[in-house]
N, C-alpha and C positions, 0 to 999 in steps of 0.2 A: 684868713685874709684880712681879719679884722685888726689884729695887733699892729699898732703903729699907724693905723689909718688916720690920716690928717695931720700926722707929725710932720714937721718941716723937712725931715729927711727921708720920708716915705715917698717913693716915686712909682706911681702906677702907670701902666700903659694898657691899651685896648687894641686888639687886631681882630679883624673879621676874616674868617676862613672863606675863601673863594667858592669851594665846592661842598664843604660839609655842612653848612648851616650852623656853624658854631662860632662863638666869640670867645677869644682867649684874653682873659684879664691877667696881667703880670705885675707883680709887685715886688720891689726890692728896696733895701735901705741904702741911702747914700748918705753917709755920715760926713758932716762938714769939719768936725775937729778931729781929724786924723793925722798921724805923723807923715804919711806919704801916699801919693796916688795909687801905689800898689797895694797898700792896706785897705784903702777905701774901695778898690775893685775887689779885693778878696771878701770884704764884708758884704758887699753888694751881691756877690756870687753865693756866699753862704746863706743869705737871706731871701734869695729868689724863690718865688712861688707863682705857679700857674694855675688858673682855674678856668676850664672850658665850660661854657654855658650854652645851651641850645638856644639859638636866637629866636626860634618861634614860640618856645614855651617859657624861657627865662630860667629853666631849671639846670642845676649843675650836672655836667656829664663826667667830668674828670678833674681831679686835684692832683698836681704833680709837685714834687719838691725833691731835694736831696738830703739824706742824712748822712752822718758822719761818724767814724768810729771815735770813741772817747779819747784815744791817744794820737788821732790824726786827722785834724779838720780838713787837710788837703785832700783826702780821699773822699770822692763822691760815691753814694750808694742811692741810685734813683728809687724813689718811692712814688707809686702812682695808685690813687684810689678811684675806682670807677663806680658811678651810681647809675642805675637803670631800673626799668620795670617800675616806674612810679605809680602809685595808687593814692587815692584820697580817702582819708579816714577822718570822719568828724569835721570835714571841711578843711583838713590840713593834708597837703600833698607831700608825700615822703618816698624815697626810693626803697624799693623792697627787695633789690638786688644790689649788694655792695661787694666789691672784690678789691683786695689790697695786693699789690705787687711790691716786692722789694728786690731790688737788683734784677728786675725782669722775671722774678719767680712768683708764683701765686702763693701767698701765705694766709690769706683768708678769703673766704667765699661764703658770704652771709646771705641766706635767704630768709626774707621776713614774711610771715604768713598773715599776721594781724598786728595791728598797732592800736594802742589805747592812749587817747589824747586827754591830758588834764591841763587845762589851761590854769595859769596863775590867777589868784584872786586879785581883783582889782584893788589897787592901793586906796586907803581911806584918804578922802580930801583933808588937807591940813587946814585947820581953822586959823583965821587971821588973828584971833584973840590970844 
């Protein structure tokens, strides 16, 4: 969701789900210097990403986008990554169950039993001299 964030052609939107307690963040690119509206719509479609966030915890629930065969960008293969069973390790909250679906088929089911957190060292202050 970060790539292109803040760029003039990055278009985010947010929608609240009425009954699921989730917020959907949708991002896509709307390029201004394209030859035709059809090309612009195609690029927006190719770049679309949805992130569902639990509105009570602020934690990601699901990331969805489409991938495409190398030889045909017009074919969408939906990808969905689900995050659940969050745990807190050394003050950092992480999902301990991650599932990845490609074209609606489960291809990864990751169960995490422990997490080791290593925080990056603080940068040294730069001297004005």
